[in-house]
Legacy VTK file of the C-alpha trace (Angstrom):
# vtk DataFile Version 3.0
C-alpha trace
ASCII
DATASET POLYDATA
POINTS 472 float
15.427 -8.051 28.052
17.836 -6.035 30.213
18.008 -2.271 30.678
20.486 -1.817 27.839
18.211 -3.661 25.417
15.182 -1.638 26.538
17.072 1.595 25.954
18.038 0.420 22.495
14.526 -0.418 21.357
13.127 2.775 22.906
15.695 4.772 20.955
14.780 2.895 17.772
11.070 3.514 18.343
11.567 7.197 19.128
13.797 7.722 16.103
11.336 5.887 13.874
8.431 7.985 15.152
10.350 11.206 14.442
11.276 10.151 10.910
7.789 8.925 10.113
5.592 11.578 11.699
7.571 14.787 11.188
5.537 15.738 8.092
2.234 14.036 8.904
-0.537 15.403 6.711
1.778 17.483 4.564
1.381 15.387 1.434
-1.664 15.791 -0.827
-3.577 12.657 -1.828
-3.041 13.013 -5.562
-4.321 9.823 -7.219
-7.482 7.765 -7.060
-5.520 4.958 -5.392
-4.355 7.336 -2.652
-7.762 8.942 -2.097
-9.982 5.849 -2.387
-9.873 4.622 1.208
-10.118 8.144 2.599
-13.346 8.586 0.614
-14.598 5.202 1.841
-13.782 6.129 5.445
-15.702 9.381 5.064
-18.727 7.410 3.835
-18.407 5.156 6.895
-18.456 8.132 9.264
-21.147 10.081 7.410
-23.542 7.233 6.678
-22.550 4.349 8.973
-21.750 1.998 6.074
-19.236 -0.049 8.060
-19.841 -3.364 6.311
-20.091 -2.004 2.770
-18.440 1.425 2.407
-19.452 3.153 -0.812
-17.926 5.240 -3.552
-20.860 7.470 -4.411
-23.827 5.131 -4.224
-21.928 1.969 -5.133
-20.492 -0.411 -2.492
-16.765 -0.882 -3.012
-15.941 -4.597 -3.077
-12.599 -4.808 -4.890
-10.767 -4.734 -1.560
-12.003 -5.612 1.946
-12.710 -2.543 4.120
-10.149 -2.861 6.953
-8.146 0.220 5.923
-11.330 2.275 5.564
-12.320 1.171 9.082
-8.927 2.166 10.492
-9.041 5.598 8.856
-12.600 6.112 10.089
-11.652 5.149 13.652
-8.688 7.514 13.887
-10.678 10.282 12.164
-13.738 10.007 14.393
-12.313 12.099 17.294
-11.426 14.849 14.795
-14.973 14.946 13.479
-14.134 13.767 9.967
-11.505 12.423 7.600
-8.736 14.883 6.810
-5.526 14.758 4.827
-3.712 14.085 8.116
-5.991 11.471 9.669
-6.138 9.538 6.387
-2.458 8.536 6.705
-2.315 7.797 10.443
-2.996 4.047 10.016
-0.204 3.829 7.429
2.266 5.710 9.623
1.413 3.552 12.637
1.778 0.438 10.460
5.264 1.511 9.375
6.254 2.021 13.016
4.910 -1.450 13.794
6.939 -2.956 10.952
10.108 -1.399 12.374
9.502 -2.802 15.863
8.483 -6.273 14.678
11.527 -6.465 12.405
13.662 -5.572 15.425
12.000 -8.372 17.425
12.633 -10.980 14.745
16.295 -9.955 14.446
16.778 -10.014 18.212
14.964 -13.343 18.567
16.928 -15.122 15.851
20.289 -13.415 16.416
20.841 -10.603 18.904
19.996 -7.034 19.845
22.493 -5.492 17.439
21.036 -7.358 14.465
17.526 -6.416 15.531
18.258 -2.702 15.943
20.124 -2.502 12.635
17.359 -4.355 10.813
14.764 -2.035 12.319
16.621 1.061 11.146
17.268 -0.379 7.685
13.620 -1.291 7.087
12.493 2.127 8.364
14.712 3.918 5.867
13.893 1.730 2.872
12.225 3.694 0.100
9.171 1.448 0.052
8.351 1.651 3.754
9.269 5.324 4.138
7.136 6.480 1.206
4.178 4.111 1.524
3.818 5.173 5.158
2.749 8.577 3.801
-0.088 7.235 1.678
-3.615 6.128 2.556
-3.334 2.875 0.604
-3.601 -0.638 2.099
-0.150 -1.921 1.094
1.656 -0.820 4.254
-1.095 -2.275 6.482
-0.777 -5.538 4.562
3.002 -5.436 5.121
2.478 -4.963 8.864
0.107 -7.937 9.035
2.485 -10.170 7.076
5.500 -9.071 9.147
3.571 -9.799 12.344
2.580 -13.181 10.942
6.218 -13.974 10.185
7.166 -12.995 13.746
4.522 -15.387 15.087
5.892 -18.088 12.790
9.375 -17.495 14.186
8.002 -17.903 17.709
6.243 -21.138 16.707
8.817 -22.797 14.458
12.121 -21.475 15.768
11.210 -20.329 19.261
9.614 -23.424 20.731
6.099 -21.937 21.072
3.996 -24.077 18.704
0.693 -22.433 19.622
1.925 -19.155 18.176
1.257 -20.572 14.705
-2.430 -19.768 15.251
-1.512 -16.099 15.708
0.450 -16.318 12.449
-2.631 -17.342 10.518
-4.932 -14.888 12.269
-2.569 -12.087 11.249
-2.568 -13.326 7.657
-6.364 -13.174 7.787
-6.081 -9.569 8.989
-3.828 -8.909 6.004
-6.521 -10.400 3.784
-9.033 -7.918 5.225
-6.601 -5.141 4.278
-5.852 -6.063 0.657
-7.319 -9.422 -0.259
-5.777 -12.809 -1.070
-2.241 -11.506 -1.654
-1.839 -11.748 2.131
-2.005 -15.517 1.807
1.522 -15.452 0.371
2.447 -15.937 4.012
1.143 -19.499 3.710
3.630 -20.059 0.884
6.461 -18.878 3.169
5.384 -21.374 5.840
5.124 -24.143 3.249
8.496 -23.329 1.677
10.202 -23.375 5.069
8.717 -26.751 5.920
9.666 -28.290 2.593
13.272 -27.097 2.855
14.015 -27.751 6.531
12.059 -30.908 7.403
12.536 -34.570 6.528
10.066 -37.202 5.399
7.259 -37.176 2.806
6.319 -33.746 1.530
2.847 -33.838 3.066
4.329 -34.424 6.516
6.534 -31.361 6.071
3.420 -29.203 5.719
1.804 -30.088 9.053
2.081 -26.448 10.178
-0.524 -25.537 7.565
-3.265 -27.494 9.343
-3.968 -24.566 11.662
-4.540 -22.269 8.676
-8.223 -23.151 8.894
-8.546 -20.314 11.447
-8.295 -17.892 8.514
-11.767 -18.849 7.309
-13.902 -17.589 10.225
-11.987 -14.289 10.215
-12.581 -13.495 6.546
-15.926 -15.286 6.064
-18.194 -12.491 7.425
-16.992 -9.976 4.843
-17.256 -12.575 2.072
-20.859 -13.342 3.027
-21.850 -9.662 3.222
-20.175 -8.890 -0.115
-21.727 -11.950 -1.752
-25.144 -11.000 -0.407
-24.701 -7.481 -1.735
-23.935 -8.332 -5.355
-24.111 -12.110 -5.653
-22.691 -13.307 -8.946
-21.477 -9.784 -9.711
-19.141 -9.947 -6.713
-17.786 -13.322 -7.801
-17.166 -12.177 -11.375
-16.006 -8.574 -10.884
-14.037 -8.978 -7.664
-12.937 -12.604 -7.308
-12.389 -13.463 -10.966
-11.485 -10.146 -12.616
-9.900 -8.066 -9.863
-8.178 -10.825 -7.889
-7.515 -13.799 -10.131
-6.972 -12.095 -13.484
-5.168 -9.109 -11.998
-2.397 -11.302 -10.609
-2.316 -14.087 -13.155
0.999 -14.493 -15.004
-0.267 -13.546 -18.446
1.835 -10.491 -19.192
3.723 -10.292 -22.446
7.152 -11.911 -22.285
9.641 -9.217 -23.238
12.758 -7.584 -21.828
10.720 -5.121 -19.788
8.684 -7.919 -18.203
11.855 -9.859 -17.381
13.789 -6.922 -15.910
10.941 -5.149 -14.133
10.881 -7.421 -11.036
14.603 -6.845 -10.451
14.216 -3.103 -10.943
11.204 -2.935 -8.622
12.965 -4.978 -5.935
16.095 -2.844 -6.012
14.050 0.372 -6.062
11.879 -0.472 -3.093
14.899 -1.217 -0.865
16.780 1.988 -1.739
19.223 3.270 -0.450
20.301 -0.244 0.529
19.984 -1.792 -2.950
23.699 -2.418 -3.448
24.004 -4.234 -0.118
21.060 -6.615 -0.581
22.592 -8.954 -3.214
25.926 -8.863 -1.358
24.218 -9.781 1.917
22.081 -12.472 0.288
25.071 -14.267 -1.236
27.143 -13.947 1.952
24.364 -15.258 4.205
23.678 -18.218 1.904
27.365 -19.148 1.942
27.490 -18.939 5.732
24.147 -20.675 6.403
25.831 -23.523 8.296
27.064 -21.003 10.874
23.612 -19.490 11.388
20.848 -20.584 13.794
19.065 -23.653 12.436
16.388 -22.739 9.931
16.977 -18.983 10.137
18.534 -18.533 6.708
15.917 -20.740 5.065
13.227 -18.622 6.715
14.589 -15.263 5.516
15.481 -16.423 2.020
12.136 -18.192 1.676
10.283 -15.061 2.790
12.183 -12.911 0.305
11.925 -15.404 -2.557
8.202 -16.115 -2.182
7.279 -12.427 -2.386
9.640 -11.645 -5.275
8.696 -14.686 -7.358
4.944 -14.440 -6.758
4.756 -10.758 -7.650
7.261 -11.103 -10.500
5.031 -13.701 -12.168
2.122 -11.286 -12.049
1.161 -9.313 -15.116
0.958 -6.206 -12.908
4.268 -4.692 -11.814
4.098 -1.903 -9.266
6.748 -1.109 -6.724
4.408 -1.173 -3.743
3.434 -4.799 -4.464
6.957 -5.805 -3.393
6.624 -4.066 -0.008
6.330 -7.280 2.090
9.895 -8.245 1.125
11.379 -5.203 2.894
11.616 -6.683 6.430
13.282 -9.853 5.124
15.741 -7.782 3.088
16.522 -5.590 6.106
17.191 -8.642 8.276
19.529 -10.144 5.681
21.506 -6.896 5.485
21.697 -6.636 9.294
22.878 -10.249 9.662
25.540 -9.723 7.013
26.740 -6.510 8.650
26.993 -7.827 12.210
27.822 -11.498 11.682
29.766 -11.736 8.419
31.452 -8.405 7.736
34.987 -8.736 9.144
35.576 -5.021 9.781
32.823 -2.527 10.617
34.154 0.662 12.220
31.600 2.023 14.694
32.092 5.620 13.634
31.448 4.751 10.017
28.229 2.984 10.996
26.931 5.936 13.009
27.906 8.328 10.236
25.903 6.231 7.779
22.888 6.272 10.119
23.043 10.056 10.454
23.557 10.613 6.725
20.625 8.393 5.757
18.290 9.980 8.339
19.151 13.566 7.375
19.056 12.741 3.677
15.593 11.214 3.990
14.187 14.220 5.833
15.610 16.696 3.320
14.444 14.623 0.375
10.944 14.140 1.824
10.428 17.850 2.522
11.437 18.760 -1.024
9.419 15.933 -2.523
6.290 16.941 -0.569
6.636 20.485 -1.852
7.175 19.413 -5.452
4.340 16.923 -5.276
1.838 19.345 -3.738
2.513 22.045 -6.317
1.116 19.721 -8.996
-2.380 19.858 -7.434
-4.688 22.890 -7.507
-8.371 22.243 -6.856
-9.024 25.418 -4.901
-10.960 27.204 -7.624
-13.355 24.329 -8.246
-15.180 24.585 -4.931
-16.026 28.240 -5.501
-17.518 27.845 -8.971
-19.491 24.586 -8.740
-22.907 24.445 -7.101
-23.667 21.397 -4.981
-27.171 21.003 -6.415
-25.800 19.984 -9.819
-23.719 16.859 -10.527
-19.962 17.055 -10.956
-18.016 14.913 -13.413
-14.356 14.476 -14.315
-12.649 13.597 -17.590
-8.953 12.785 -17.428
-8.827 14.022 -13.808
-8.886 11.663 -10.748
-12.516 11.775 -9.616
-11.829 10.378 -6.127
-9.235 13.084 -5.453
-11.842 15.695 -6.352
-14.450 13.852 -4.272
-12.182 13.869 -1.215
-11.116 17.505 -1.327
-14.494 18.871 -2.421
-16.382 16.577 -0.007
-19.013 15.564 -2.532
-19.776 12.812 -4.996
-17.764 13.168 -8.206
-18.407 10.814 -11.113
-15.903 9.802 -13.768
-17.314 10.668 -17.187
-18.161 7.588 -19.192
-16.810 7.385 -22.739
-20.138 6.341 -24.298
-22.210 9.463 -23.623
-19.174 11.590 -24.412
-18.762 9.962 -27.823
-22.437 10.481 -28.639
-22.567 14.031 -27.331
-25.287 13.119 -24.831
-24.203 14.792 -21.599
-26.406 15.650 -18.669
-26.457 19.118 -17.208
-23.802 19.765 -14.604
-20.186 20.691 -14.043
-17.244 18.963 -15.725
-13.588 19.014 -14.662
-11.786 18.211 -17.909
-8.069 17.700 -18.484
-7.112 20.275 -21.101
-5.587 17.532 -23.239
-8.996 15.839 -23.330
-10.836 18.932 -24.522
-10.316 17.743 -28.079
-12.673 14.872 -27.280
-15.415 17.219 -26.161
-18.367 16.807 -28.568
-18.705 19.680 -31.008
-22.489 19.595 -30.573
-22.293 20.280 -26.834
-22.120 23.897 -25.740
-20.335 24.394 -22.426
-19.157 27.499 -20.625
-15.627 27.534 -19.243
-15.815 28.830 -15.671
-12.226 28.415 -14.550
-9.390 25.956 -14.226
-6.764 24.341 -12.050
-4.279 21.495 -12.136
-4.164 17.815 -11.230
-0.891 15.867 -11.187
0.821 18.733 -12.958
-1.621 18.855 -15.858
-3.985 21.820 -16.305
-7.718 21.272 -16.402
-10.767 23.379 -17.206
-14.054 23.584 -15.302
-16.985 23.535 -17.713
-20.699 23.898 -17.132
-23.417 22.405 -19.296
-26.699 24.180 -18.608
-29.973 22.286 -18.104
-31.430 20.228 -19.644
-28.078 18.988 -20.968
-26.563 18.956 -24.403
-28.218 16.016 -26.154
-29.188 17.214 -29.590
-27.846 20.741 -29.073
-26.048 22.590 -31.814
-22.860 24.425 -31.046
-19.139 24.134 -30.755
-16.288 23.760 -28.347
-16.397 25.129 -24.805
-16.527 28.875 -24.743
-14.387 31.075 -22.532
-16.154 32.303 -19.444
LINES 1 473
472 0 1 2 3 4 5 6 7 8 9 10 11 12 13 14 15 16 17 18 19 20 21 22 23 24 25 26 27 28 29 30 31 32 33 34 35 36 37 38 39 40 41 42 43 44 45 46 47 48 49 50 51 52 53 54 55 56 57 58 59 60 61 62 63 64 65 66 67 68 69 70 71 72 73 74 75 76 77 78 79 80 81 82 83 84 85 86 87 88 89 90 91 92 93 94 95 96 97 98 99 100 101 102 103 104 105 106 107 108 109 110 111 112 113 114 115 116 117 118 119 120 121 122 123 124 125 126 127 128 129 130 131 132 133 134 135 136 137 138 139 140 141 142 143 144 145 146 147 148 149 150 151 152 153 154 155 156 157 158 159 160 161 162 163 164 165 166 167 168 169 170 171 172 173 174 175 176 177 178 179 180 181 182 183 184 185 186 187 188 189 190 191 192 193 194 195 196 197 198 199 200 201 202 203 204 205 206 207 208 209 210 211 212 213 214 215 216 217 218 219 220 221 222 223 224 225 226 227 228 229 230 231 232 233 234 235 236 237 238 239 240 241 242 243 244 245 246 247 248 249 250 251 252 253 254 255 256 257 258 259 260 261 262 263 264 265 266 267 268 269 270 271 272 273 274 275 276 277 278 279 280 281 282 283 284 285 286 287 288 289 290 291 292 293 294 295 296 297 298 299 300 301 302 303 304 305 306 307 308 309 310 311 312 313 314 315 316 317 318 319 320 321 322 323 324 325 326 327 328 329 330 331 332 333 334 335 336 337 338 339 340 341 342 343 344 345 346 347 348 349 350 351 352 353 354 355 356 357 358 359 360 361 362 363 364 365 366 367 368 369 370 371 372 373 374 375 376 377 378 379 380 381 382 383 384 385 386 387 388 389 390 391 392 393 394 395 396 397 398 399 400 401 402 403 404 405 406 407 408 409 410 411 412 413 414 415 416 417 418 419 420 421 422 423 424 425 426 427 428 429 430 431 432 433 434 435 436 437 438 439 440 441 442 443 444 445 446 447 448 449 450 451 452 453 454 455 456 457 458 459 460 461 462 463 464 465 466 467 468 469 470 471
């Protein structure tokens, strides 16, 4: 890499860091999904539960703990997990995705393709927004993008030993979010089946090295299995992993159109260019480096098809397709577009960057105004339990730095509630048992919906006479 290339990638990295980190810590963790790994990381730091981080007193086994470890490690120098430190691993992962995407583009084509692909993936809606959350999806995307780069080095770069690094990185992705990371194996298999000759089993010889995944993920499996035994197998492996992603959703127009809508949404503002680039690159595949088009299209197709067949459709599940989409757009722009005025390109770069910053600042402000937990800390004593009903309990647990339990429907229906404090969505007050007297101490808001803080005095309300919560 010459001086000009080094200057280009340094400029890309610096620009990416500015766009990613300019508002670090500004965004409130507003949902249980966003707060979960921050709460787990806090348990790791406070109680040393590195192998089995807990939510309250219960080990969390639905996802492996890599993201909790990362948040704990970056939070340790600060003395604890904060709103800012919770998103540092995600922001760093997004920066890594940008640089690895650049490397793949440069390795398969040239510096211009790499730099454009890096900028496009940085500014895609999925990467830009998920980088500001404390969820594992962006870390998974980094691991899968790194694995694809190692595959490029092994299959298309003449470095066969790099395939081991590919599988180790997929194992790291597994430790971030579970078996969805193994979609990378499907990309490797699809590439071999399409580009090689001979019997199908000979085309899959690259998969032999995938055995290295097992020793990387086995320790967590053994610890989790030893913790809950059959409960881990049923609740995590069968229910959370296998049933969550099985293609059993109802077949209707929404189910058919949702994958296309999610794909086009996650690559905004480049959605219009992706189908154009895909068709153009497929038509010109004979003029591309051998195997390169099959690799990108296979990467994109495996992620889209696998997630589309799932009964669960969420935009962030499609995140691993973003680097492949960015590379396709960059190849189309630099190799197939006949006229591309330089000034127009730079104007587009500036417009997208400024637009993203303005949009993110306004979105942070709008988002944060939907959350108000400030009054809760001042009116709830720590020596009595705290429950939520219709309000994210992990969000309350993170910002109040205490265990917060989600109120179970059974005791609520029977009017048998223990003494303590209750954060109740005002829309759920109608479900409050008429036989349970509770004082209303104050209120707030969560996700734009008002809630009330109630207190049930000892010994609880089982068998009490009374009515709805009284004003206090």
